[in-house]
C-alpha positions in Angstrom: 107.8 91.4 114.7 111.1 91.5 112.7 111.4 91.8 109.0 113.0 88.3 107.3 115.1 90.9 105.2 116.0 93.8 106.6 115.9 92.3 111.0 114.3 95.6 111.7 111.7 95.9 114.5 108.2 96.5 113.1 105.9 96.6 115.9 102.3 96.0 114.7 100.9 99.2 116.3 103.7 101.2 114.5 102.4 103.9 113.2 103.6 102.7 109.0 101.7 105.6 107.0 103.1 109.0 107.7 100.7 111.0 107.3 98.9 112.5 109.8 95.1 110.9 110.3 93.3 114.5 109.1 95.3 114.0 105.7 94.6 110.7 105.1 90.5 111.1 106.2 90.8 113.9 103.7 92.2 111.7 101.1 90.0 109.4 101.5 86.7 111.6 101.7 87.8 112.7 98.0 88.1 109.1 96.7 85.0 108.3 98.0 83.6 111.3 96.7 84.8 110.9 93.1 84.2 107.0 93.3 80.7 107.9 94.0 80.3 110.7 91.4 81.8 108.0 89.1 78.9 105.2 90.3 76.3 107.3 89.5 77.9 108.9 85.9 78.9 105.9 84.6 82.5 106.9 84.2 85.5 105.8 85.4 88.3 108.5 84.2 88.0 111.1 87.7 88.7 108.0 89.4 91.6 107.4 87.5 92.7 110.7 87.2 92.8 111.0 91.3 94.9 107.4 91.3 97.3 108.8 89.3 98.9 111.8 91.7 97.8 109.4 94.1 100.3 106.9 93.7 102.8 109.0 93.1 102.6 110.6 96.0 102.6 106.9 97.9 103.3 103.9 95.9 101.5 102.3 98.9 97.8 103.5 97.1 98.5 101.9 94.2 97.6 98.1 96.0 94.3 98.9 97.1 93.5 101.2 94.4 94.1 98.6 91.9 91.9 96.1 93.7 89.3 98.9 93.8 89.3 99.8 90.2 89.4 95.8 89.5 85.8 95.8 91.7 83.9 98.4 90.5 85.4 98.4 86.6 81.3 96.7 85.8 79.5 99.2 87.5 81.1 101.9 85.2 79.5 100.6 82.4 75.7 100.7 81.4 73.8 97.4 81.7 74.3 93.9 79.5 77.0 95.2 77.1 79.6 93.1 78.4 77.9 89.5 77.4 79.1 87.9 80.3 82.6 87.6 79.5 86.0 88.7 81.5 87.5 90.2 79.0 84.6 91.6 76.5 84.4 95.2 78.2 83.4 98.6 76.9 85.4 100.4 80.1 89.2 100.9 80.1 89.7 102.3 83.5 92.0 99.1 84.5 94.1 99.3 81.3 94.4 103.2 82.0 95.2 102.9 85.5 98.1 100.4 84.9 99.1 102.6 81.9 99.5 105.1 84.5 101.1 103.1 87.6 103.5 101.2 85.1 106.1 104.2 84.8 105.5 104.8 88.6 106.7 101.3 89.3 109.3 100.8 86.5 111.0 103.8 87.8 111.0 102.4 91.7 112.5 99.3 90.1 115.5 100.7 88.1 116.2 103.1 90.7 116.6 100.3 93.4 120.3 99.3 93.6 119.6 96.1 94.8 118.0 93.8 92.3 116.2 90.7 93.4 115.1 88.0 90.8 112.1 86.6 91.1 112.6 82.3 92.3 112.3 80.4 89.0 109.3 78.3 91.0 106.9 81.4 90.9 107.9 82.7 87.5 107.2 79.7 85.8 103.5 79.5 86.4 103.3 83.0 84.9 105.5 81.9 81.7 103.4 78.6 81.4 100.4 80.4 81.4 101.3 82.5 78.7 102.1 79.2 76.9 98.4 78.2 77.4 97.0 81.7 76.2 99.0 81.2 72.5 97.8 77.7 72.8 94.3 78.1 72.9 94.5 80.6 70.2 95.2 77.7 68.1 92.8 75.6 69.2 90.2 77.8 69.2 90.3 78.1 65.5 90.2 74.7 64.7 86.4 74.3 66.0 84.5 76.9 63.8 81.4 76.4 65.8 83.1 78.3 68.6 81.9 81.4 66.7 79.1 79.7 64.0 76.9 79.1 66.9 77.1 82.5 68.6 75.1 85.3 67.9 78.2 87.6 68.6 79.4 89.2 65.5 83.1 90.0 67.2 83.0 86.0 68.4 85.6 85.0 65.1 88.2 87.7 65.6 87.7 89.2 69.1 90.2 86.3 70.3 92.9 87.6 69.0 92.6 90.7 71.0 91.8 89.1 73.9 94.6 86.8 74.1 97.1 89.7 73.5 95.5 91.5 76.3 96.0 88.4 78.6 99.7 88.3 77.7 100.2 92.1 78.4 98.5 91.6 81.5 100.2 88.6 82.8 103.9 90.2 81.9 102.5 93.3 83.9 102.2 90.7 87.0 105.0 89.1 86.9 106.3 93.2 86.5 104.6 93.7 89.1 105.7 90.7 91.5 109.3 92.1 91.1 108.6 95.3 92.0 107.1 94.2 95.3 109.7 91.4 96.2 112.4 94.8 95.3 110.2 96.9 97.6 111.4 96.6 101.4 109.6 94.2 103.7 108.3 97.2 105.5 107.1 99.0 102.4 104.8 96.2 102.0 103.5 95.5 105.4 102.8 99.5 105.3 100.7 98.9 102.0 99.0 96.1 104.1 98.1 98.6 106.8 97.1 101.4 104.3 94.5 99.0 102.6 92.9 97.8 105.9 92.3 101.6 106.7 91.1 102.4 103.2 88.6 99.3 102.5 86.0 100.4 104.7 85.3 104.0 102.9 85.1 102.1 99.2 82.5 99.4 100.7 80.6 102.0 102.2 80.5 104.1 99.3 79.5 100.8 97.1 76.2 99.9 99.3 74.8 103.7 99.3 75.1 104.1 95.6 73.1 100.6 95.5 70.7 101.6 97.7 70.2 105.2 96.1 71.1 104.1 92.8 70.7 100.5 92.2 68.7 98.9 89.0 65.8 97.2 90.6 65.8 93.5 88.3 62.9 90.8 89.1 62.7 87.1 87.7 61.0 83.9 87.7 60.3 83.3 91.5 61.7 86.4 92.7 61.6 90.3 92.7 63.5 93.1 93.8 67.3 92.7 93.5 69.3 95.6 92.8 72.2 95.9 90.3 75.0 97.6 89.9 75.4 98.9 85.8 76.9 95.8 84.0 78.3 94.5 86.8 77.7 90.6 86.9 76.6 90.2 91.1 78.2 87.0 91.8 81.9 88.0 90.9 81.5 91.8 92.1 80.0 90.1 95.8 82.7 87.5 95.9 85.0 90.3 95.7 83.4 92.5 98.5 83.7 89.5 100.6 88.0 89.2 99.7 87.9 92.5 100.9 86.2 92.8 103.7 88.9 90.3 105.8 90.9 94.0 106.7 87.8 95.0 108.2 87.7 91.9 110.4 90.9 92.5 110.8 90.0 96.0 111.7 87.7 95.2 114.2 89.8 92.5 116.1 92.9 94.7 116.5 94.7 95.6 119.4 95.2 100.0 119.2 92.6 100.7 117.5 89.8 103.1 118.4 86.1 102.6 119.2 85.5 104.9 116.2 87.4 102.6 113.8 86.4 99.4 115.0 83.2 101.0 114.6 83.8 102.2 110.9 85.1 98.9 110.4 82.1 96.6 111.8 80.2 99.3 109.4 81.9 98.3 106.2 81.0 94.6 107.4 77.2 95.3 107.1 77.3 97.2 104.2 79.0 94.4 102.1 76.1 91.8 104.0 73.3 94.4 102.9 74.7 94.5 99.2 74.5 91.0 98.7 71.1 90.7 100.2 70.2 92.9 97.9 71.9 92.0 95.2 70.2 88.3 94.6 73.6 86.4 94.4 74.0 83.0 96.1 77.7 82.6 95.3 77.8 85.8 97.4 76.2 85.0 100.1 78.0 81.9 100.2 81.3 83.7 100.6 79.8 86.2 103.3 79.2 83.3 105.1 83.1 81.7 104.6 84.7 85.6 105.4 82.7 86.1 108.6 83.7 82.0 109.5 87.7 82.9 108.2 87.3 86.4 109.9 86.0 85.0 113.0 88.4 82.0 113.5 91.7 83.7 112.8 91.2 86.2 115.6 90.2 83.5 117.7 93.8 82.5 117.9 95.9 82.5 120.7 93.0 84.2 123.1 91.6 83.1 126.2 88.2 80.5 126.3 86.8 83.4 128.6 87.2 85.6 125.3 86.5 82.7 123.2 83.2 82.2 125.0 82.1 85.8 124.9 82.9 86.7 121.1 81.3 83.2 120.7 78.7 84.3 122.1 77.9 87.2 120.3 78.5 85.5 117.5 75.8 83.4 117.3 73.7 86.6 118.3 74.6 88.3 115.5 74.0 85.8 113.1 70.4 84.5 114.4 69.6 88.3 114.6 71.0 88.7 110.6 69.2 85.5 109.8 66.1 86.7 111.2 66.4 90.0 109.3 67.6 88.4 105.8 64.6 85.6 105.5 62.3 88.3 103.0 65.6 89.5 101.2 66.1 88.9 97.5 68.7 86.8 97.7 67.3 84.6 100.1 64.1 84.6 97.8 66.2 83.9 94.6 68.0 80.9 96.6 64.9 79.4 98.1 63.7 79.5 94.4 66.8 78.2 92.5 67.1 75.6 94.6 63.6 74.3 94.6 64.3 74.6 90.7 67.3 72.1 91.1 69.9 75.1 90.6 69.3 77.0 87.8 71.0 77.2 84.5 74.0 76.6 85.9 73.7 72.9 86.2 73.2 73.0 82.1 76.2 75.1 81.6 78.4 72.3 83.9 76.4 69.2 82.2 77.2 71.2 78.6 81.2 71.6 79.9 81.3 67.7 80.9 79.9 66.7 77.6 82.6 69.4 75.6 85.4 67.9 77.8 84.4 64.1 77.3 84.7 64.8 73.0 87.5 67.2 73.7 89.6 66.4 76.7 93.4 67.1 76.2 93.7 70.6 75.0 89.8 71.6 74.9 87.9 73.8 72.4 90.3 77.4 72.6 91.4 79.6 74.7 88.4 82.3 74.9 85.4 82.8 76.5 83.4 82.6 73.8 84.9 79.1 73.5 82.6 78.4 76.6 79.5 80.2 75.2 79.9 77.9 72.0 80.1 75.0 73.9 76.8 76.0 76.0 75.3 76.8 72.6 76.0 73.4 71.8 75.5 71.1 74.4 73.2 72.8 76.2 69.1 72.0 76.2 66.9 74.7 73.8 66.5 78.0 75.2 69.0 77.8 77.4 70.8 81.7 77.7 74.6 81.5 76.1 76.7 82.0 78.7 80.5 80.8 80.4 80.6 78.0 82.7 80.2 79.7 86.2 82.8 77.4 87.0 86.1 78.4 86.9 87.9 75.4 87.2 85.4 73.8 84.6 85.9 76.7 82.3 89.9 76.6 82.2 89.3 73.1 81.1 86.7 73.3 78.6 88.7 75.8 76.7 92.4 74.0 77.4 91.9 71.1 78.2 92.8 68.8 81.5 96.1 70.0 80.8 95.3 73.2 81.3 93.0 72.7 84.4 96.0 70.4 86.1 98.3 73.6 85.3 95.4 75.7 87.2 95.5 73.7 89.9 99.0 73.5 90.1 99.0 77.1 90.5 96.3 77.3 93.0 97.9 75.0 95.6 101.8 76.3 95.4 99.9 80.0 96.1 97.9 78.2 98.9 100.7 76.5 100.3 102.8 79.1 100.3 99.9 81.3 101.8 99.5 78.9 104.6 103.2 79.4 105.5 102.3 83.0 105.6 99.2 82.7 107.8 101.3 80.4 110.3 104.5 83.5 110.4 101.4 85.8 111.0 100.0 84.0 113.9 103.6 83.8 115.2 104.1 87.2 115.1 100.6 88.8 115.9 100.0 90.9 112.2 97.6 89.3 110.8 97.9 91.7 107.9 100.1 89.3 106.8 97.7 86.5 106.1 95.2 89.4 104.8 96.1 88.6 101.0 96.2 84.6 101.0 92.8 84.8 102.9 91.2 86.8 99.9 93.0 84.8 97.2 91.2 81.8 99.3 87.8 83.4 99.3 87.9 84.3 95.6 88.8 80.6 94.5 86.0 79.2 96.5 84.0 81.3 95.0 85.3 80.4 91.6 83.6 77.3 91.7 80.5 78.9 90.8 81.6 81.9 88.3 84.2 82.4 86.0 86.8 83.9 87.1 90.2 82.9 85.5 91.0 86.2 84.3 89.3 88.3 87.4 92.5 90.6 88.0 91.9 91.1 91.6 93.0 87.1 92.3 96.0 88.2 90.5 96.6 91.1 92.5 96.1 89.1 95.5 98.4 86.7 94.4 101.2 89.0 93.3 101.1 90.2 97.0 100.9 86.5 98.2 103.7 85.5 96.3 105.9 88.8 96.8 105.3 88.2 100.7 106.0 84.7 100.6 109.3 85.7 98.7 110.4 88.1 101.0 109.3 86.5 104.4 109.2 82.5 104.9 110.5 81.5 101.3 114.4 81.6 102.3 113.3 79.7 105.9 111.7 76.6 103.8 114.5 76.5 101.1 117.6 76.4 103.2 115.9 73.5 105.4 118.5 70.9 105.9 117.9 67.8 103.6 118.0 64.0 104.9 120.4 62.3 103.7 119.1 58.7 103.6 122.7 57.1 103.8 124.0 58.4 107.2 122.6 57.3 110.2 120.1 58.7 113.0 123.1 59.1 115.3 124.8 60.5 112.6 122.3 63.1 111.2 121.6 63.9 114.8 125.0 64.9 115.8 125.4 67.2 113.1 125.2 71.2 114.1 122.0 73.3 113.0 
């Protein structure tokens, strides 16, 4: 493989990480041990504390550490403290880690002799998002029922703080993208390689903690689901699946030891066990999706005999998994909720649709409490006041159809550039290039069933997708020769390439 920027060879099996295997294993054992301690003690401070020297030592740890803290933030909290909102959180681990790594990233950016600017077609999405956040705040206070219908004491004034936090985070995402595109492309590829090796340790620790310390929870028609602190299982399991794509790539990667492949397979099994124990239908769908994608992308350009053999093994593994999972809490809950017509999600969606009919242009205001107020106002009596459980519907309810159209434009732009990265990854034989786009795709499909507008793992993956696209495929597509309709076909084909 050759970098499109430096034109230096980057072999798929080259030692991106200069640390020895023993040193890396030592580092990951420390990270895993501290993470387990933090989960048991419901505190994030030790993990943030070790993240600082780790990122100082090697900036490639920044991306996987950000993903890990975004994944585990709810698990660091006591149960039922965040009221199902993406921005109402009592744990400040993500705020602290961003505050810690920002000076490091700023130093990297300013010390780089070559300063690349983010192309306008990328940065405009972030700028428009800030506009919608500010507009949504003004719209919110046009409807007093947004806070009068809720029992939340802070619903009246918290949107101001939430909007400030959202704007700060969007600015950070722009800044992070700028830093990434100013790194050498080899450094970003090294980050993906390190993330590939990093992820299995995190996934295995999480399932061990879930099985040993998970909080048992039961409901009508199902029993024995396990939960982690205040983690919302739909968001949490979707993020698990999004991160596990790195394990599938490792499992099929050439020149990787059997021990490493076995460890990656163990991490995939850990994700499956977590989902089956947490009662998440969204997680079950996401797991089936990542298994399918992980298998298909690794079968590209393989011989028919290789595909047949692995298809047979995959069929057997699927049959065994289904047989072992028939009595799992997640399957019990999925069957019960299906018989009940889908559960409360249907009421949330119906309430959102009714609100859109009355407020189609600018919505009801840019805060999660506006979505909760819509449920309180339009859903049947007795329905718990929660957010929409659909990212796209929530975007429409809070910012109107104009906001939804913008959000879909951002989604399609990210998927377009992500697909171009995937084609490059297949062509060059390095599927790690396709890992962030696939993670983003899984999260955005899962977003149909959870409220993830401000899920930071989505934004981190989006930043990496845009950065890799700008570095690896952007110039190729913008420099394509445009067709002049005024010239003849003969003139067109006679022009030099």
